[in-house]
C-alpha positions as CSV (number, residue, x, y, z in Angstrom):
1,S,-55.1,214.5,64.8
2,C,-51.7,215.0,62.3
3,K,-49.3,217.3,62.5
4,V,-46.9,219.0,59.8
5,F,-43.6,218.0,60.8
6,F,-41.8,221.5,60.3
7,A,-45.3,223.3,60.8
8,K,-43.5,227.5,60.7
9,D,-40.8,226.4,57.8
10,P,-43.0,223.7,56.2
11,L,-40.8,221.5,53.2
12,K,-42.0,221.0,50.2
13,I,-40.5,217.8,48.8
14,V,-40.4,216.8,44.8
15,R,-38.6,214.2,44.6
16,A,-35.3,212.5,45.7
17,Q,-32.1,210.8,44.7
18,G,-30.2,208.2,46.4
19,Q,-30.0,209.1,50.2
20,Y,-31.1,212.7,49.2
21,M,-34.9,214.3,48.7
22,F,-35.3,218.4,46.6
23,D,-37.0,220.7,47.9
24,E,-38.9,222.5,45.2
25,K,-36.0,225.8,45.5
26,G,-33.9,222.3,44.1
27,E,-32.1,222.6,48.2
28,K,-30.6,219.4,49.1
29,Y,-32.2,217.3,52.3
30,L,-30.9,214.2,53.6
31,D,-33.7,212.0,54.4
32,C,-32.9,210.3,58.1
33,I,-36.8,209.8,58.1
34,N,-38.3,207.4,55.2
35,N,-37.1,203.6,54.9
36,V,-34.9,204.2,52.1
37,A,-31.8,203.7,54.4
38,H,-30.8,200.3,52.7
39,V,-30.7,201.4,48.6
40,G,-31.4,204.9,49.3
41,H,-34.4,206.4,46.8
42,S,-34.5,206.0,42.9
43,H,-32.8,202.4,43.4
44,P,-32.0,201.2,39.3
45,Y,-32.2,197.8,41.1
46,V,-35.2,197.8,43.3
47,I,-37.0,199.8,39.8
48,K,-36.3,196.8,37.4
49,A,-37.5,195.2,40.3
50,A,-40.8,196.9,41.6
51,T,-41.2,197.8,37.6
52,K,-41.3,194.2,37.0
53,Q,-43.5,193.1,39.7
54,M,-46.2,195.5,38.8
55,E,-46.3,194.7,34.5
56,L,-47.6,191.3,36.4
57,L,-49.4,191.8,39.3
58,N,-49.7,195.0,41.3
59,T,-51.6,193.6,44.9
60,N,-50.9,193.9,48.6
61,S,-50.1,190.3,51.0
62,R,-53.8,188.9,51.3
63,F,-54.1,187.0,47.6
64,L,-51.7,184.9,47.9
65,H,-49.3,184.2,45.2
66,D,-45.6,181.9,44.8
67,N,-43.7,184.9,45.8
68,L,-44.4,185.7,49.1
69,V,-44.0,181.9,49.4
70,Q,-40.6,181.8,47.7
71,Y,-39.3,185.3,49.0
72,A,-39.9,183.8,53.0
73,Q,-37.9,180.5,52.1
74,R,-35.0,182.4,50.6
75,L,-35.0,184.8,54.0
76,T,-36.1,182.2,56.8
77,A,-32.6,180.5,54.7
78,T,-30.7,182.9,55.7
79,L,-31.4,183.5,59.5
80,P,-31.1,181.4,62.3
81,E,-33.0,178.6,62.7
82,K,-35.8,179.4,65.6
83,L,-36.7,182.6,63.3
84,S,-38.3,180.9,60.8
85,V,-41.7,182.7,60.6
86,C,-42.0,185.4,58.6
87,Y,-45.2,188.1,58.4
88,F,-45.3,190.2,56.2
89,V,-46.6,193.8,56.6
90,N,-47.3,197.1,54.6
91,S,-45.8,199.8,57.0
92,G,-44.1,200.3,60.1
93,S,-46.6,201.4,61.8
94,E,-48.1,197.9,60.7
95,A,-44.7,196.5,61.9
96,N,-45.3,198.2,65.0
97,D,-49.1,197.1,65.5
98,L,-48.3,193.3,65.2
99,A,-44.9,193.9,67.7
100,L,-47.2,194.8,70.1
101,R,-50.0,192.2,69.6
102,L,-47.0,189.8,69.8
103,A,-45.7,190.4,72.6
104,R,-48.3,191.0,74.2
105,E,-50.2,187.3,73.3
106,Y,-46.9,185.8,74.4
107,H,-46.5,187.8,78.0
108,G,-50.6,187.8,79.2
109,H,-49.5,191.6,79.8
110,Q,-50.8,195.2,78.1
111,D,-48.0,197.6,79.7
112,V,-46.1,199.4,77.1
113,I,-42.7,201.8,78.2
114,T,-42.2,204.1,75.2
115,L,-39.7,206.7,74.4
116,E,-40.7,209.9,73.1
């Protein structure tokens, strides 16, 4: 049920830096697929923050932790008052699934229109 994006000539990506990914032959590709557009791959600040957090605790958001609340408060403080609720999810797929469920609950409709 899962197909390779490049079935005729599959890419074997071995590393990434900034907005680029590199294959096993050293060929450089602009990454327009992964969720790195904001800071890029291997960003030193993100690596430092992630390392610091993983040294303390490496888990998902199903468990309570003060950092989740503090982050939600900091984030919502930058947004309009109507945007005062945070839902932490693990991936874009989870975010899309949650958005559909929330929209269906709010509107009471099951129909969805998608673009391919």
